[in-house]
Structures are given as C-alpha cells and as structure tokens.
C-alpha positions as CSV (number, residue, x, y, z in Angstrom):
1,X,0.0,0.0,0.0
2,X,-0.6,2.4,-1.5
3,X,-0.6,2.1,-5.2
4,X,-0.8,4.8,-7.8
5,X,-4.1,5.2,-9.6
6,X,-2.8,3.6,-12.8
7,X,-1.3,0.7,-10.8
8,X,-4.5,0.1,-8.8
9,X,-6.6,0.1,-12.0
10,X,-4.2,-2.5,-13.6
11,X,-4.5,-4.8,-10.5
12,X,-8.3,-4.4,-10.3
13,X,-8.7,-5.2,-14.0
14,X,-6.7,-8.4,-13.5
15,X,-8.7,-9.3,-10.4
16,X,-12.1,-8.8,-12.2
17,X,-10.9,-10.5,-15.4
18,X,-11.2,-7.5,-17.7
19,X,-7.5,-7.7,-18.3
20,X,-5.8,-11.0,-19.1
21,X,-2.6,-12.0,-17.4
22,X,0.5,-12.3,-19.5
23,X,2.5,-15.5,-19.6
24,X,4.8,-14.4,-16.8
25,X,1.9,-13.7,-14.4
26,X,0.1,-16.9,-15.4
27,X,3.1,-19.0,-14.5
28,X,4.0,-16.9,-11.5
29,X,0.5,-17.4,-10.1
30,X,1.0,-21.1,-10.2
31,X,4.4,-20.9,-8.8
32,X,3.2,-19.0,-5.7
33,X,0.3,-21.5,-5.2
34,X,2.7,-24.5,-5.4
35,X,5.5,-23.0,-3.4
36,X,3.9,-20.8,-0.8
37,X,0.1,-21.7,-1.0
38,X,-0.4,-18.0,-1.7
39,X,-2.4,-16.3,-4.4
40,X,-1.0,-13.3,-6.1
41,X,-3.0,-10.9,-8.3
42,X,-0.4,-9.0,-10.3
43,X,3.3,-8.0,-10.4
44,X,4.6,-4.5,-10.8
45,X,8.0,-3.5,-12.0
46,X,9.2,0.0,-11.3
47,X,12.4,2.1,-10.7
48,X,12.9,4.0,-7.4
49,X,14.3,7.6,-7.2
50,X,17.7,6.2,-6.4
51,X,17.8,4.1,-9.6
52,X,17.1,0.7,-8.0
53,X,14.7,-1.6,-9.8
54,X,11.9,-3.1,-7.8
55,X,9.5,-6.0,-8.3
56,X,6.3,-5.9,-6.3
57,X,4.2,-9.0,-6.1
58,X,0.6,-8.2,-5.1
59,X,-1.0,-10.3,-2.4
60,X,-4.4,-9.9,-0.7
61,X,-3.8,-8.6,2.8
62,X,-1.3,-7.8,5.6
63,X,-1.3,-11.4,6.8
64,X,-0.3,-12.6,3.3
65,X,2.4,-9.9,3.2
66,X,3.9,-10.8,6.6
67,X,4.1,-14.4,5.5
68,X,7.2,-13.3,3.4
69,X,8.9,-11.8,6.4
70,X,10.8,-13.1,9.5
71,X,10.3,-11.6,12.9
72,X,12.7,-12.8,15.7
73,X,14.3,-11.1,18.7
74,X,17.4,-10.3,16.6
75,X,15.9,-9.8,13.1
76,X,12.9,-8.2,11.4
77,X,12.8,-8.2,7.7
78,X,12.2,-10.2,4.5
79,X,12.7,-13.9,4.4
80,X,15.7,-14.0,2.1
81,X,15.1,-17.6,1.3
82,X,11.6,-17.0,0.0
83,X,12.5,-13.8,-1.8
84,X,15.5,-15.4,-3.6
85,X,13.2,-18.2,-4.8
86,X,10.7,-15.6,-6.2
87,X,13.4,-13.6,-7.9
88,X,15.0,-16.7,-9.4
89,X,11.6,-17.8,-10.8
90,X,10.7,-14.3,-12.0
91,X,14.0,-13.8,-13.8
92,X,13.6,-17.2,-15.4
93,X,10.2,-16.2,-16.7
94,X,11.4,-12.9,-18.0
95,X,14.1,-14.7,-20.0
96,X,11.6,-17.3,-21.3
97,X,9.1,-14.7,-22.4
98,X,11.7,-12.1,-23.5
99,X,10.3,-9.3,-21.4
100,X,11.5,-6.9,-18.7
101,X,15.1,-6.9,-19.7
102,X,16.3,-5.3,-16.5
103,X,14.8,-8.2,-14.5
104,X,16.4,-11.1,-16.3
105,X,19.1,-11.5,-13.6
106,X,18.0,-11.7,-9.9
107,X,21.0,-9.5,-8.9
108,X,19.6,-6.5,-10.8
109,X,16.6,-5.8,-8.6
110,X,14.9,-6.4,-5.2
111,X,11.5,-7.8,-4.6
112,X,8.8,-7.0,-2.0
113,X,5.2,-8.2,-1.3
114,X,2.6,-5.6,-1.5
115,X,-1.0,-6.1,-0.2
116,X,-4.0,-4.8,-2.1
117,X,-6.7,-4.9,0.5
118,X,-5.8,-1.5,2.1
119,X,-6.0,0.2,-1.3
120,X,-9.4,-1.3,-1.9
121,X,-10.7,-0.3,1.5
122,X,-9.5,3.2,1.0
123,X,-11.1,3.5,-2.4
124,X,-14.4,2.1,-1.0
125,X,-14.3,4.6,1.9
126,X,-13.5,7.5,-0.5
127,X,-16.6,6.6,-2.6
128,X,-19.0,6.5,0.4
129,X,-17.3,9.1,2.7
130,X,-20.0,11.7,2.3
131,X,-22.7,9.2,2.8
132,X,-21.1,7.9,6.0
133,X,-20.5,11.5,7.3
134,X,-24.2,12.5,6.7
135,X,-25.3,9.3,8.4
136,X,-23.2,10.0,11.5
137,X,-24.3,13.7,11.7
138,X,-27.8,12.5,12.4
139,X,-26.8,10.6,15.5
140,X,-26.8,12.9,18.5
141,X,-24.3,10.9,20.6
142,X,-21.6,11.2,17.8
143,X,-19.6,14.4,18.4
144,X,-16.9,14.0,15.9
145,X,-15.8,11.7,13.0
146,X,-12.5,11.0,11.3
147,X,-11.5,8.8,8.4
148,X,-8.1,7.0,8.1
149,X,-7.6,4.7,5.2
150,X,-10.4,2.2,5.3
151,X,-11.4,2.8,8.9
152,X,-14.1,5.1,10.3
153,X,-13.3,6.7,13.7
154,X,-16.4,7.7,15.8
155,X,-15.9,10.0,18.8
156,X,-18.5,10.2,21.6
157,X,-18.2,12.9,24.3
158,X,-16.7,10.8,27.1
159,X,-15.1,7.5,27.8
160,X,-18.2,6.5,29.8
161,X,-20.2,7.1,26.6
162,X,-18.1,4.5,24.8
163,X,-19.1,1.9,27.4
164,X,-22.7,3.0,27.6
165,X,-23.2,2.9,23.9
166,X,-21.6,-0.5,23.6
167,X,-24.0,-1.8,26.2
168,X,-27.2,-0.2,24.8
169,X,-26.4,-1.4,21.2
170,X,-25.8,2.0,19.5
171,X,-22.2,1.2,18.6
172,X,-23.2,-2.1,17.1
173,X,-25.9,-0.4,15.1
174,X,-23.4,2.2,13.8
175,X,-20.9,-0.4,12.9
176,X,-23.5,-2.5,11.1
177,X,-24.9,0.4,9.2
178,X,-21.5,1.7,8.1
179,X,-20.6,-1.9,7.0
180,X,-23.8,-2.0,4.8
181,X,-23.0,1.4,3.3
182,X,-19.5,0.2,2.3
183,X,-20.6,-3.3,1.2
184,X,-22.8,-1.7,-1.4
185,X,-19.7,-0.7,-3.4
186,X,-17.4,-3.5,-2.2
187,X,-16.6,-5.2,-5.6
188,X,-13.9,-7.5,-4.3
189,X,-15.1,-8.4,-0.8
190,X,-12.5,-6.3,1.0
191,X,-14.8,-5.0,3.7
192,X,-15.3,-6.8,7.0
193,X,-17.9,-5.9,9.7
194,X,-16.1,-4.0,12.4
195,X,-14.2,-1.4,10.4
196,X,-15.2,1.3,12.9
197,X,-13.2,2.4,16.0
198,X,-15.0,4.2,18.8
199,X,-13.2,6.8,20.9
200,X,-14.1,9.9,22.8
201,X,-13.5,13.7,22.8
202,X,-12.3,13.1,26.3
203,X,-9.5,10.8,25.2
204,X,-8.7,13.0,22.2
205,X,-8.2,16.0,24.5
206,X,-6.4,14.2,27.4
207,X,-4.0,12.0,25.4
208,X,-3.6,13.9,22.1
209,X,-4.2,17.5,22.9
210,X,-7.4,17.5,20.8
211,X,-5.4,16.8,17.6
212,X,-6.5,14.0,15.3
213,X,-3.1,14.4,13.6
214,X,-1.4,13.1,16.8
215,X,-4.2,10.6,17.3
216,X,-3.5,8.9,14.0
217,X,0.3,8.7,14.6
C-alpha cells in the first residue's frame, strides 16, 4: 500500500478479469500457489528515485504480506530464502518470455510483497465518505468523526459514553450500518464488519491535545 491510480486500476482489471494475465503472471501465479500456498494478483516493475529496480508481487492482505517476512528477537525483515526463490523464478520467466530486460538477472533488482486490501478499502471509503458522514451527523451521541484509510473513527463525548453505547447497542448499530454502506460498493469483498473504531473527545483531548493528527500517529 498504497498504489498509484494507474497501478491500482491495472491490478483491479486483472482481479475482475477484464485484463488478461501475461505469460509471466500466469506461470508466477501457479508458482506462488505451489511454493507458498499464496495467491498473487499481479506483479509490478518500477524504478525508485535512487535508480534501484523493484519487483512488487501483489498479495491480498497484511497477513499474506507478513508471510514473506521473518520476525525474531534479533531480526525483522524479508525472508531472504523465499525472496530469492521468487526472484530466481521471475527472472527465469522474464528470460523465457523475453520481457523486462532489467529483471532477467536476480542480482539486478529487489522484490517485496505488497498487499492490495488496504488500497481497496481506502477506495471504498472515499466513494462513500460523504454518505457515512451524513449518516453519523444525524446521531446525537456522535460528536466527531474522522477517516483514516479504510477505517471510520467515531468519537463520543466521554469514555463513559463508549461503554454505555456498547451496552445499549448503539455502537453495534453504527458499525453494522456503516458496513452496509461500504458493502454496497465493495466489488472485491474487502470489507469486514467492524471497520469502525469508537473513541471519545475526552480521550482525544487528554491524550492527544485535541489533535486528530497526533491521534493517528
């Protein structure tokens, strides 16, 4: 996350079947399923500002992305064994299909997993943001709303209100209604019920000086 508009459109077209995968992607998809039991949706080749070539293989969500990383007490980073296998296969396919000349040798680039779900959730929320905002404005207990990527943040007045509205069912109703609003434009099944976080103006003031900028850090 997050892809440029052109990149996101390309991935979505492949996901919905309106664009056909090339030979490299077709074989790469099978390789990922066989080797890692993981579905990929696309690959993207680009060049960073420092001149390095990058391969991004697009997976579904953060759990899929983390599957290609190692986290221990002494190390946090990509699983080099897995990444080297991917680069070796990708370079082989580039040579076979005579494409992506700069990627025909694994030493010429680096590879990273990129998840698509966050991009889809953000796009969904952008489409329905005004609808959600109008809906929340009509609920008297809601004092403030904020939007961060695919998540809606709802602020009640006090911390006690968070507990009270959880008990009386208001928060569940808000969560379910927002979920329904999003699902209406959820083409790829990215939304899950519960994409709402409830906080309070009290917490915002006491812990973050009233600033949503600090709240989201």
